[in-house]
Backbone bond lengths (Angstrom), bond angles and torsions (degrees), N, CA, C in turn:
res aa  C-N    CA-C-N  psi(-1)  N-CA   C-N-CA  omega(-1)  CA-C   N-CA-C  phi
1 M - - - 1.443 - - 1.529 108.58 -
2 R 1.307 116.53 129.60 1.459 121.45 178.70 1.527 108.87 -91.27
3 I 1.323 115.96 121.08 1.456 121.45 178.47 1.529 107.64 -110.43
4 P 1.332 117.98 118.05 1.459 117.84 177.16 1.522 110.55 -67.79
5 P 1.332 117.31 159.12 1.457 118.18 176.81 1.522 109.93 -60.29
6 G 1.308 115.95 154.73 1.461 120.66 -176.40 1.514 113.25 -64.43
7 P 1.326 115.67 165.57 1.458 119.88 -178.68 1.522 111.45 -69.82
8 P 1.331 116.31 160.52 1.464 118.73 176.99 1.523 110.16 -68.61
9 D 1.313 116.02 158.49 1.457 119.44 176.56 1.524 109.09 -65.17
10 P 1.325 117.06 141.32 1.461 118.75 177.83 1.525 110.46 -67.78
11 L 1.316 115.18 157.16 1.455 119.09 177.54 1.523 109.34 -64.46
12 P 1.329 117.05 144.17 1.466 118.61 178.64 1.519 110.01 -63.99
13 R 1.294 114.94 142.99 1.458 120.06 178.59 1.519 108.91 -90.17
14 S 1.292 115.24 137.67 1.451 118.25 177.53 1.525 108.10 -99.12
15 G 1.290 115.16 165.91 1.456 119.75 179.78 1.508 110.48 103.59
16 E 1.290 114.05 117.02 1.456 118.81 177.46 1.519 109.22 -96.54
17 M 1.295 115.56 165.52 1.456 121.28 -178.80 1.528 109.47 -126.16
18 P 1.336 117.63 60.28 1.464 118.77 -174.14 1.524 114.05 -64.09
19 D 1.333 116.80 -28.54 1.469 119.14 -177.13 1.522 112.76 -102.91
20 A 1.329 117.10 8.71 1.462 120.42 -177.91 1.525 110.69 -72.70
21 T 1.303 114.74 144.71 1.458 120.07 175.15 1.527 108.47 -77.15
22 P 1.329 117.17 163.63 1.472 118.58 176.15 1.534 112.07 -55.86
23 T 1.321 117.20 -38.49 1.466 120.43 179.43 1.528 110.58 -63.68
24 E 1.331 117.39 -42.69 1.464 120.65 178.73 1.528 111.37 -64.93
25 R 1.316 116.66 -37.92 1.457 119.98 177.95 1.529 111.23 -65.10
26 I 1.318 116.29 -42.27 1.469 121.02 178.70 1.524 110.04 -64.31
27 E 1.340 117.02 -43.53 1.456 120.45 178.52 1.530 111.15 -61.63
28 A 1.342 117.17 -40.43 1.467 120.87 178.73 1.530 110.28 -65.29
29 W 1.333 116.83 -39.45 1.465 120.70 178.96 1.530 110.42 -64.80
30 I 1.340 116.22 -43.93 1.475 120.31 179.07 1.522 109.91 -62.51
31 E 1.333 116.82 -43.32 1.463 120.61 178.32 1.532 111.08 -59.94
32 M 1.327 116.35 -42.77 1.461 120.49 179.30 1.532 110.63 -64.01
33 M 1.331 117.70 -43.69 1.459 120.96 -179.64 1.532 111.06 -64.96
34 E 1.319 117.53 -39.99 1.463 120.63 177.99 1.525 110.97 -65.91
35 A 1.332 116.90 -40.00 1.466 120.28 177.57 1.531 110.13 -63.86
36 H 1.331 116.79 -40.29 1.466 120.41 178.21 1.527 110.71 -64.55
37 D 1.313 116.97 -40.64 1.459 120.80 178.69 1.530 110.54 -63.57
38 R 1.326 117.24 -44.38 1.471 120.36 177.83 1.525 110.34 -61.14
39 F 1.335 116.51 -45.61 1.462 121.26 179.86 1.530 110.40 -59.14
40 T 1.340 117.20 -46.87 1.463 121.55 -178.35 1.529 110.97 -62.94
41 R 1.340 117.02 -44.36 1.476 120.82 178.78 1.526 110.52 -60.54
42 E 1.343 116.64 -46.79 1.461 120.46 -179.03 1.527 110.90 -64.49
43 W 1.329 116.64 -40.09 1.458 121.38 -178.42 1.524 110.38 -61.96
44 F 1.331 116.49 -48.04 1.465 120.12 179.66 1.527 111.31 -69.32
45 A 1.332 117.90 -37.87 1.464 120.85 -178.65 1.527 110.88 -59.65
46 E 1.339 116.59 -33.19 1.461 120.40 179.35 1.527 112.82 -77.08
47 R 1.328 117.72 -17.21 1.465 120.20 -171.19 1.526 115.77 -114.18
48 I 1.314 118.35 -11.26 1.463 118.38 -178.68 1.528 109.76 -79.02
49 E 1.306 113.92 160.42 1.463 120.09 -179.76 1.526 109.62 -75.90
50 P 1.322 116.71 150.97 1.467 119.38 177.86 1.529 110.60 -55.87
51 G 1.304 115.64 137.39 1.456 120.59 178.70 1.517 114.14 91.20
52 Q 1.326 117.98 -13.21 1.465 119.65 178.08 1.524 109.65 -75.29
53 D 1.318 115.59 145.61 1.462 122.29 179.13 1.530 108.59 -83.77
54 L 1.334 116.99 115.72 1.460 121.71 -177.36 1.526 111.56 -58.93
55 D 1.329 117.02 -42.00 1.464 119.41 -179.28 1.525 111.74 -63.66
56 E 1.335 116.97 -39.02 1.467 120.07 178.51 1.528 110.47 -67.44
57 V 1.329 116.93 -39.77 1.468 120.72 177.17 1.528 109.81 -61.25
58 L 1.330 116.48 -43.99 1.470 120.26 179.68 1.530 111.26 -64.81
59 R 1.340 116.49 -41.67 1.473 118.73 177.95 1.518 110.74 -59.60
60 E 1.339 116.80 -43.99 1.466 120.31 179.79 1.529 110.60 -65.78
61 H 1.313 117.32 -40.85 1.464 121.00 177.90 1.529 110.40 -59.33
62 Y 1.329 116.51 -49.60 1.468 119.58 -179.20 1.526 111.51 -66.94
63 R 1.339 117.64 -34.40 1.460 120.86 176.50 1.533 109.71 -60.57
64 R 1.337 116.46 -44.39 1.467 120.74 178.26 1.533 110.90 -64.90
65 E 1.324 116.56 -41.82 1.462 120.47 179.37 1.535 110.86 -60.42
66 V 1.322 116.56 -44.32 1.461 120.82 -179.63 1.519 110.10 -64.70
67 N 1.325 118.00 -44.22 1.466 120.92 179.18 1.525 111.29 -61.99
68 E 1.329 116.65 -42.09 1.461 120.65 179.10 1.531 110.52 -64.70
69 H 1.321 115.91 -43.30 1.463 120.13 179.21 1.529 110.42 -63.93
70 E 1.322 116.44 -42.19 1.461 120.45 -179.87 1.528 110.77 -63.42
71 S 1.317 117.61 -44.27 1.467 121.08 179.10 1.522 110.84 -61.80
72 F 1.325 116.53 -42.54 1.462 121.74 178.87 1.530 110.82 -62.65
73 T 1.334 116.48 -44.33 1.466 121.30 -179.24 1.526 110.88 -64.83
74 V 1.323 117.99 -42.02 1.459 121.65 178.62 1.527 110.10 -63.86
75 A 1.332 117.71 -41.55 1.467 120.97 179.01 1.529 110.62 -62.59
76 I 1.320 117.29 -40.89 1.468 120.58 177.90 1.527 109.91 -64.02
77 A 1.321 117.18 -44.81 1.466 120.73 -179.49 1.529 111.04 -62.44
78 K 1.327 117.01 -41.92 1.471 119.92 178.75 1.520 110.81 -64.66
79 G 1.324 117.40 -40.77 1.462 120.54 177.92 1.525 111.47 -62.69
80 Q 1.320 116.37 -42.11 1.462 120.71 178.34 1.526 110.30 -64.04
81 L 1.316 116.90 -42.01 1.461 120.89 178.49 1.525 110.88 -61.18
82 R 1.351 117.32 -43.34 1.464 120.65 178.13 1.528 111.21 -61.81
83 R 1.326 116.50 -42.59 1.475 119.28 179.43 1.522 111.27 -64.50
84 E 1.324 116.19 -43.75 1.465 119.40 -179.94 1.520 111.33 -66.45
85 L 1.319 116.95 -40.32 1.459 120.33 178.17 1.523 110.10 -64.26
86 G 1.326 117.05 -41.27 1.464 120.46 177.18 1.514 111.57 -61.34
87 A 1.328 117.45 -39.25 1.466 120.91 178.30 1.523 110.79 -66.29
88 V 1.321 116.56 -41.27 1.466 120.33 179.14 1.525 110.01 -64.94
89 Q 1.320 116.81 -43.22 1.463 120.20 -179.46 1.526 111.25 -64.55
90 S 1.323 117.36 -39.53 1.469 118.82 -179.77 1.526 111.11 -71.51
91 D 1.326 117.88 -29.10 1.463 121.31 176.84 1.520 112.18 -76.14
92 N 1.315 116.28 -21.91 1.471 120.93 -175.03 1.525 110.14 -123.04
93 T 1.304 117.89 55.24 1.457 120.05 -175.62 1.516 112.21 -65.88
94 D 1.319 117.91 -23.55 1.452 119.62 -178.93 1.521 112.21 -93.81
95 K 1.344 117.98 2.23 1.468 122.48 -178.17 1.514 109.42 -117.22
96 Y 1.318 116.97 155.56 1.448 122.43 177.74 1.524 108.59 -84.97
97 V 1.324 116.86 126.04 1.459 121.85 177.75 1.510 108.11 -131.40
98 E 1.322 116.82 131.71 1.463 120.49 177.03 1.495 109.82 -85.61
C-alpha cells in the first residue's frame, strides 16, 4: 500500500481566549480537532491512488505518527536520564553510582 507523506501542519491560529470558560475552551479545542481531522481526510483523499481504502490509509498514517512520536519521546527521556545521571555522578565523585 502506498501512503503519501502526511499533510502539512495547519497555520497557527491567532486569537487568545483569556475570558473563556473551561467549557468554551474545551468546545474550541474539539472544534479545532474536528477541523484538523476533516483537513487530513480531504488531504489524503486527494492524494491516494484509485482503489485505495481511505480509512486504511489514515490508520497507517496515524500508526506511523504515533510510532514517530513515541520514538522521539523515548529519545528525549533517555537524554534527560543521561544528563541527570551525569549530574549525580559529578556531585558524588567519591561515591559509587551506577
